[in-house]
C-alpha positions, 0 to 999 in steps of 0.5 A: 523519502516516505516514512512508513510505521508498520507497527499497527499493521504488523500487529493486525496482520499477525493476529489475522495470520495466525489467529484467523488463518488469513491466505490474503489480503488487499493491501490499499497503496496511498496516493495510487488513485483508483476508483470506478468509472463513477468517481476516479481519484487522481494519484496524489500525495498531499499536495502533489500529483503523479507527475511531479518529482515530489510525488514520484520520490515519495511513492517510489519510497513508499512502494519500495518499502511496503514491498520489501517489509512484506517480503520480510514478513512473509506476506508480499505472496499475500497481498493483492492491489485492487486498484480500478473497478 
């Protein structure tokens, strides 16, 4: 199970939304992989690649927590993921 501390993120997002009136933001998903045609990063969490049971468990736990937290804060509809260029 992933353990996610949202305290710094929440402070920054609250400021961005309330003070600067942000309406959307790019959400980077750690371990997802991505990049562009010249430099591709394989999905990986620590030493675990995406085909390993540990990666799959950690990644699933992480993104479920992200989705739940963003929904609770009212920010889920503002988030987008830029995965590959």
